[in-house]
N, CA, C and O atoms as a GROMACS GRO file, in nm:
protein
  364
    1MET      N    1   2.637   0.522   2.363
    1MET     CA    2   2.611   0.441   2.274
    1MET      C    3   2.453   0.404   2.210
    1MET      O    4   2.447   0.352   2.099
    2GLN      N    5   2.354   0.427   2.270
    2GLN     CA    6   2.231   0.461   2.238
    2GLN      C    7   2.214   0.593   2.132
    2GLN      O    8   2.118   0.599   2.055
    3GLN      N    9   2.300   0.680   2.137
    3GLN     CA   10   2.290   0.748   2.013
    3GLN      C   11   2.349   0.727   1.942
    3GLN      O   12   2.305   0.785   1.843
    4GLN      N   13   2.492   0.638   1.902
    4GLN     CA   14   2.564   0.619   1.819
    4GLN      C   15   2.451   0.482   1.720
    4GLN      O   16   2.467   0.466   1.599
    5THR      N   17   2.363   0.412   1.788
    5THR     CA   18   2.291   0.301   1.735
    5THR      C   19   2.167   0.359   1.651
    5THR      O   20   2.122   0.317   1.544
    6GLU      N   21   2.131   0.452   1.719
    6GLU     CA   22   2.015   0.569   1.642
    6GLU      C   23   2.035   0.630   1.515
    6GLU      O   24   1.949   0.638   1.427
    7MET      N   25   2.194   0.689   1.506
    7MET     CA   26   2.239   0.685   1.396
    7MET      C   27   2.274   0.648   1.275
    7MET      O   28   2.252   0.684   1.159
    8THR      N   29   2.358   0.536   1.350
    8THR     CA   30   2.373   0.424   1.264
    8THR      C   31   2.216   0.356   1.173
    8THR      O   32   2.215   0.311   1.058
    9ALA      N   33   2.098   0.367   1.268
    9ALA     CA   34   1.951   0.349   1.189
    9ALA      C   35   1.920   0.426   1.105
    9ALA      O   36   1.881   0.397   0.992
   10THR      N   37   1.937   0.546   1.155
   10THR     CA   38   1.908   0.700   1.058
   10THR      C   39   1.994   0.694   0.944
   10THR      O   40   1.925   0.684   0.842
   11THR      N   41   2.123   0.696   0.918
   11THR     CA   42   2.173   0.633   0.803
   11THR      C   43   2.141   0.527   0.698
   11THR      O   44   2.166   0.531   0.578
   12ASP      N   45   2.072   0.416   0.780
   12ASP     CA   46   2.033   0.272   0.715
   12ASP      C   47   1.935   0.366   0.626
   12ASP      O   48   1.952   0.402   0.510
   13THR      N   49   1.830   0.396   0.714
   13THR     CA   50   1.708   0.422   0.671
   13THR      C   51   1.733   0.538   0.556
   13THR      O   52   1.670   0.519   0.452
   14ARG      N   53   1.791   0.618   0.560
   14ARG     CA   54   1.797   0.729   0.488
   14ARG      C   55   1.883   0.627   0.367
   14ARG      O   56   1.816   0.634   0.264
   15GLN      N   57   1.975   0.559   0.348
   15GLN     CA   58   2.042   0.509   0.212
   15GLN      C   59   1.938   0.398   0.177
   15GLN      O   60   1.939   0.370   0.057
   16ARG      N   61   1.860   0.337   0.243
   16ARG     CA   62   1.786   0.258   0.186
   16ARG      C   63   1.698   0.311   0.102
   16ARG      O   64   1.667   0.258  -0.005
   17ILE      N   65   1.637   0.458   0.159
   17ILE     CA   66   1.520   0.533   0.072
   17ILE      C   67   1.588   0.599  -0.062
   17ILE      O   68   1.532   0.588  -0.171
   18ARG      N   69   1.687   0.656  -0.050
   18ARG     CA   70   1.782   0.672  -0.139
   18ARG      C   71   1.816   0.603  -0.280
   18ARG      O   72   1.832   0.652  -0.392
   19ASP      N   73   1.823   0.445  -0.224
   19ASP     CA   74   1.869   0.370  -0.293
   19ASP      C   75   1.727   0.294  -0.407
   19ASP      O   76   1.737   0.252  -0.522
   20PHE      N   77   1.621   0.301  -0.329
   20PHE     CA   78   1.493   0.227  -0.373
   20PHE      C   79   1.471   0.434  -0.451
   20PHE      O   80   1.560   0.422  -0.536
   21LEU      N   81   1.451   0.494  -0.459
   21LEU     CA   82   1.435   0.598  -0.514
   21LEU      C   83   1.509   0.624  -0.676
   21LEU      O   84   1.454   0.658  -0.781
   22ALA      N   85   1.648   0.595  -0.648
   22ALA     CA   86   1.744   0.606  -0.787
   22ALA      C   87   1.705   0.455  -0.865
   22ALA      O   88   1.698   0.454  -0.988
   23GLN      N   89   1.684   0.352  -0.799
   23GLN     CA   90   1.669   0.240  -0.890
   23GLN      C   91   1.521   0.219  -0.935
   23GLN      O   92   1.486   0.145  -1.026
   24ASN      N   93   1.446   0.290  -0.862
   24ASN     CA   94   1.278   0.248  -0.922
   24ASN      C   95   1.217   0.358  -0.998
   24ASN      O   96   1.139   0.345  -1.092
   25PHE      N   97   1.268   0.493  -0.936
   25PHE     CA   98   1.219   0.632  -1.045
   25PHE      C   99   1.302   0.700  -1.117
   25PHE      O  100   1.266   0.795  -1.186
   26LEU      N  101   1.436   0.655  -1.109
   26LEU     CA  102   1.528   0.761  -1.173
   26LEU      C  103   1.576   0.637  -1.290
   26LEU      O  104   1.603   0.678  -1.403
   27LEU      N  105   1.586   0.496  -1.265
   27LEU     CA  106   1.643   0.376  -1.280
   27LEU      C  107   1.757   0.391  -1.322
   27LEU      O  108   1.782   0.353  -1.437
   28ARG      N  109   1.853   0.447  -1.243
   28ARG     CA  110   1.998   0.449  -1.189
   28ARG      C  111   2.048   0.322  -1.084
   28ARG      O  112   1.986   0.275  -0.988
   29THR      N  113   2.202   0.278  -1.142
   29THR     CA  114   2.243   0.201  -1.008
   29THR      C  115   2.348   0.271  -0.977
   29THR      O  116   2.428   0.210  -0.906
   30ASP      N  117   2.377   0.375  -1.004
   30ASP     CA  118   2.505   0.464  -0.961
   30ASP      C  119   2.445   0.592  -0.837
   30ASP      O  120   2.514   0.684  -0.794
   31GLY      N  121   2.323   0.567  -0.805
   31GLY     CA  122   2.299   0.627  -0.670
   31GLY      C  123   2.214   0.745  -0.661
   31GLY      O  124   2.175   0.767  -0.775
   32PHE      N  125   2.167   0.828  -0.584
   32PHE     CA  126   2.074   0.933  -0.594
   32PHE      C  127   2.120   1.070  -0.634
   32PHE      O  128   2.159   1.126  -0.532
   33PRO      N  129   2.128   1.129  -0.715
   33PRO     CA  130   2.198   1.223  -0.751
   33PRO      C  131   2.148   1.324  -0.654
   33PRO      O  132   2.240   1.398  -0.617
   34TYR      N  133   2.022   1.356  -0.594
   34TYR     CA  134   2.010   1.488  -0.525
   34TYR      C  135   2.039   1.490  -0.416
   34TYR      O  136   2.051   1.382  -0.359
   35GLY      N  137   2.057   1.595  -0.353
   35GLY     CA  138   2.029   1.630  -0.168
   35GLY      C  139   1.927   1.577  -0.112
   35GLY      O  140   1.822   1.558  -0.171
   36ASP      N  141   1.945   1.550  -0.006
   36ASP     CA  142   1.829   1.471   0.076
   36ASP      C  143   1.749   1.560   0.116
   36ASP      O  144   1.671   1.522   0.203
   37ASP      N  145   1.737   1.714   0.069
   37ASP     CA  146   1.648   1.790   0.102
   37ASP      C  147   1.576   1.845  -0.022
   37ASP      O  148   1.490   1.934  -0.020
   38ALA      N  149   1.628   1.773  -0.139
   38ALA     CA  150   1.585   1.827  -0.289
   38ALA      C  151   1.439   1.795  -0.254
   38ALA      O  152   1.421   1.719  -0.158
   39SER      N  153   1.303   1.858  -0.341
   39SER     CA  154   1.169   1.818  -0.338
   39SER      C  155   1.199   1.705  -0.449
   39SER      O  156   1.254   1.726  -0.557
   40LEU      N  157   1.154   1.586  -0.404
   40LEU     CA  158   1.132   1.525  -0.512
   40LEU      C  159   1.030   1.563  -0.607
   40LEU      O  160   1.069   1.550  -0.723
   41LEU      N  161   0.901   1.610  -0.595
   41LEU     CA  162   0.826   1.656  -0.715
   41LEU      C  163   0.823   1.767  -0.763
   41LEU      O  164   0.738   1.808  -0.843
   42ASP      N  165   0.972   1.862  -0.694
   42ASP     CA  166   0.967   1.962  -0.790
   42ASP      C  167   1.100   1.913  -0.901
   42ASP      O  168   1.098   1.957  -1.016
   43GLU      N  169   1.200   1.831  -0.862
   43GLU     CA  170   1.271   1.764  -0.954
   43GLU      C  171   1.259   1.657  -1.033
   43GLU      O  172   1.351   1.615  -1.102
   44GLY      N  173   1.081   1.579  -1.027
   44GLY     CA  174   1.039   1.488  -1.123
   44GLY      C  175   1.102   1.394  -1.099
   44GLY      O  176   1.133   1.315  -1.188
   45VAL      N  177   1.132   1.380  -0.993
   45VAL     CA  178   1.188   1.226  -0.906
   45VAL      C  179   1.047   1.125  -0.918
   45VAL      O  180   1.044   1.017  -0.977
   46VAL      N  181   0.922   1.195  -0.839
   46VAL     CA  182   0.834   1.123  -0.830
   46VAL      C  183   0.660   1.209  -0.858
   46VAL      O  184   0.639   1.327  -0.831
   47ASP      N  185   0.577   1.132  -0.906
   47ASP     CA  186   0.474   1.179  -0.984
   47ASP      C  187   0.351   1.127  -0.859
   47ASP      O  188   0.378   1.062  -0.758
   48SER      N  189   0.205   1.179  -0.904
   48SER     CA  190   0.072   1.115  -0.811
   48SER      C  191   0.086   0.931  -0.820
   48SER      O  192   0.038   0.861  -0.731
   49THR      N  193   0.148   0.881  -0.921
   49THR     CA  194   0.139   0.720  -0.889
   49THR      C  195   0.249   0.691  -0.825
   49THR      O  196   0.259   0.589  -0.758
   50ALA      N  197   0.342   0.774  -0.838
   50ALA     CA  198   0.496   0.669  -0.747
   50ALA      C  199   0.484   0.743  -0.640
   50ALA      O  200   0.558   0.699  -0.553
   51VAL      N  201   0.429   0.828  -0.606
   51VAL     CA  202   0.405   0.883  -0.432
   51VAL      C  203   0.321   0.737  -0.387
   51VAL      O  204   0.339   0.710  -0.268
   52LEU      N  205   0.258   0.667  -0.439
   52LEU     CA  206   0.158   0.562  -0.395
   52LEU      C  207   0.279   0.418  -0.372
   52LEU      O  208   0.280   0.338  -0.279
   53GLU      N  209   0.350   0.422  -0.462
   53GLU     CA  210   0.460   0.290  -0.476
   53GLU      C  211   0.544   0.342  -0.368
   53GLU      O  212   0.572   0.263  -0.278
   54LEU      N  213   0.589   0.459  -0.363
   54LEU     CA  214   0.662   0.475  -0.262
   54LEU      C  215   0.593   0.485  -0.098
   54LEU      O  216   0.663   0.473   0.002
   55THR      N  217   0.475   0.503  -0.095
   55THR     CA  218   0.434   0.472   0.005
   55THR      C  219   0.416   0.312   0.046
   55THR      O  220   0.432   0.269   0.160
   56LEU      N  221   0.385   0.245  -0.053
   56LEU     CA  222   0.338   0.085  -0.029
   56LEU      C  223   0.526   0.038   0.038
   56LEU      O  224   0.537  -0.030   0.140
   57TYR      N  225   0.626   0.078  -0.026
   57TYR     CA  226   0.771   0.068   0.015
   57TYR      C  227   0.785   0.076   0.110
   57TYR      O  228   0.824  -0.024   0.170
   58LEU      N  229   0.761   0.214   0.190
   58LEU     CA  230   0.769   0.254   0.312
   58LEU      C  231   0.708   0.140   0.404
   58LEU      O  232   0.762   0.058   0.479
   59GLU      N  233   0.602   0.159   0.377
   59GLU     CA  234   0.528   0.066   0.438
   59GLU      C  235   0.561  -0.108   0.484
   59GLU      O  236   0.556  -0.155   0.597
   60GLU      N  237   0.590  -0.169   0.372
   60GLU     CA  238   0.655  -0.304   0.364
   60GLU      C  239   0.776  -0.290   0.434
   60GLU      O  240   0.789  -0.359   0.535
   61THR      N  241   0.850  -0.229   0.408
   61THR     CA  242   0.971  -0.226   0.457
   61THR      C  243   1.002  -0.171   0.598
   61THR      O  244   1.067  -0.233   0.682
   62PHE      N  245   0.951  -0.053   0.615
   62PHE     CA  246   0.948  -0.032   0.746
   62PHE      C  247   0.886  -0.066   0.843
   62PHE      O  248   0.936  -0.035   0.951
   63GLY      N  249   0.770  -0.133   0.843
   63GLY     CA  250   0.684  -0.194   0.876
   63GLY      C  251   0.560  -0.090   0.976
   63GLY      O  252   0.514  -0.104   1.090
   64ILE      N  253   0.542  -0.005   0.885
   64ILE     CA  254   0.446   0.115   0.923
   64ILE      C  255   0.328   0.116   0.828
   64ILE      O  256   0.323   0.062   0.718
   65SER      N  257   0.229   0.189   0.889
   65SER     CA  258   0.084   0.223   0.817
   65SER      C  259   0.092   0.404   0.812
   65SER      O  260   0.094   0.488   0.902
   66ILE      N  261   0.094   0.412   0.675
   66ILE     CA  262   0.081   0.540   0.620
   66ILE      C  263  -0.034   0.565   0.609
   66ILE      O  264  -0.039   0.586   0.488
   67PRO      N  265  -0.155   0.582   0.655
   67PRO     CA  266  -0.274   0.627   0.619
   67PRO      C  267  -0.317   0.744   0.559
   67PRO      O  268  -0.260   0.848   0.592
   68ASP      N  269  -0.408   0.748   0.475
   68ASP     CA  270  -0.409   0.818   0.330
   68ASP      C  271  -0.428   1.002   0.380
   68ASP      O  272  -0.424   1.084   0.288
   69GLU      N  273  -0.440   1.037   0.477
   69GLU     CA  274  -0.425   1.173   0.528
   69GLU      C  275  -0.291   1.206   0.545
   69GLU      O  276  -0.275   1.321   0.586
   70GLU      N  277  -0.190   1.143   0.527
   70GLU     CA  278  -0.039   1.169   0.591
   70GLU      C  279   0.014   1.139   0.482
   70GLU      O  280   0.138   1.136   0.485
   71ILE      N  281  -0.064   1.100   0.326
   71ILE     CA  282   0.069   1.082   0.197
   71ILE      C  283   0.046   1.244   0.145
   71ILE      O  284  -0.038   1.261   0.056
   72VAL      N  285   0.112   1.349   0.192
   72VAL     CA  286   0.126   1.473   0.172
   72VAL      C  287   0.283   1.502   0.164
   72VAL      O  288   0.376   1.451   0.226
   73PRO      N  289   0.281   1.598   0.067
   73PRO     CA  290   0.477   1.661   0.049
   73PRO      C  291   0.551   1.700   0.220
   73PRO      O  292   0.668   1.693   0.258
   74ASP      N  293   0.428   1.739   0.292
   74ASP     CA  294   0.518   1.753   0.426
   74ASP      C  295   0.581   1.668   0.508
   74ASP      O  296   0.648   1.688   0.609
   75ASN      N  297   0.539   1.529   0.428
   75ASN     CA  298   0.578   1.375   0.490
   75ASN      C  299   0.663   1.331   0.398
   75ASN      O  300   0.756   1.283   0.464
   76LEU      N  301   0.693   1.316   0.257
   76LEU     CA  302   0.686   1.225   0.149
   76LEU      C  303   0.786   1.349   0.051
   76LEU      O  304   0.835   1.293  -0.047
   77ASP      N  305   0.821   1.495   0.059
   77ASP     CA  306   0.868   1.509  -0.081
   77ASP      C  307   1.015   1.533  -0.048
   77ASP      O  308   1.082   1.605  -0.122
   78SER      N  309   1.063   1.482   0.049
   78SER     CA  310   1.250   1.444   0.041
   78SER      C  311   1.257   1.348   0.106
   78SER      O  312   1.182   1.280   0.176
   79VAL      N  313   1.394   1.350   0.063
   79VAL     CA  314   1.464   1.185   0.175
   79VAL      C  315   1.488   1.255   0.287
   79VAL      O  316   1.539   1.177   0.367
   80ASP      N  317   1.474   1.382   0.344
   80ASP     CA  318   1.488   1.412   0.481
   80ASP      C  319   1.322   1.416   0.534
   80ASP      O  320   1.301   1.392   0.652
   81ARG      N  321   1.242   1.437   0.470
   81ARG     CA  322   1.099   1.418   0.505
   81ARG      C  323   1.076   1.289   0.530
   81ARG      O  324   1.060   1.242   0.642
   82ILE      N  325   1.074   1.236   0.437
   82ILE     CA  326   1.062   1.051   0.437
   82ILE      C  327   1.133   1.022   0.594
   82ILE      O  328   1.069   0.992   0.695
   83VAL      N  329   1.260   1.038   0.587
   83VAL     CA  330   1.333   0.986   0.743
   83VAL      C  331   1.277   1.005   0.874
   83VAL      O  332   1.258   0.928   0.968
   84ALA      N  333   1.247   1.174   0.848
   84ALA     CA  334   1.169   1.209   0.971
   84ALA      C  335   1.063   1.153   0.971
   84ALA      O  336   1.032   1.113   1.083
   85TYR      N  337   0.987   1.130   0.889
   85TYR     CA  338   0.819   1.072   0.903
   85TYR      C  339   0.821   0.937   0.952
   85TYR      O  340   0.729   0.898   1.023
   86ILE      N  341   0.951   0.835   0.908
   86ILE     CA  342   0.940   0.718   0.945
   86ILE      C  343   0.979   0.720   1.094
   86ILE      O  344   0.900   0.686   1.182
   87GLU      N  345   1.108   0.765   1.119
   87GLU     CA  346   1.162   0.821   1.271
   87GLU      C  347   1.020   0.825   1.348
   87GLU      O  348   0.998   0.744   1.438
   88SER      N  349   0.911   0.934   1.304
   88SER     CA  350   0.825   0.974   1.431
   88SER      C  351   0.702   0.819   1.384
   88SER      O  352   0.596   0.814   1.447
   89LYS      N  353   0.721   0.741   1.310
   89LYS     CA  354   0.614   0.656   1.314
   89LYS      C  355   0.709   0.524   1.377
   89LYS      O  356   0.639   0.438   1.431
   90VAL      N  357   0.818   0.504   1.378
   90VAL     CA  358   0.861   0.382   1.474
   90VAL      C  359   0.914   0.422   1.602
   90VAL      O  360   0.939   0.335   1.685
   91GLY      N  361   0.933   0.535   1.625
   91GLY     CA  362   0.947   0.596   1.744
   91GLY      C  363   1.062   0.620   1.800
   91GLY      O  364   1.067   0.677   1.909
   0.00000   0.00000   0.00000
């Protein structure tokens, strides 16, 4: 039961991030067209200004604090990396 709850939470987190990226950076209402492992920087989804907006969204939505030194591609350059980062912050 615990594992199923964690999977549901991860799926919800993933979908919320995909929706945010699609609506705010791609201006799409029909979903996020890239794979969860696609580089947001390489695909042109985000630039340096968008990364700051994404960071603020993640902090407000998931109740986490993201220090400046953690605003790096290893943490925020794909949906997969963002989900893993959020999960590491919320425990």
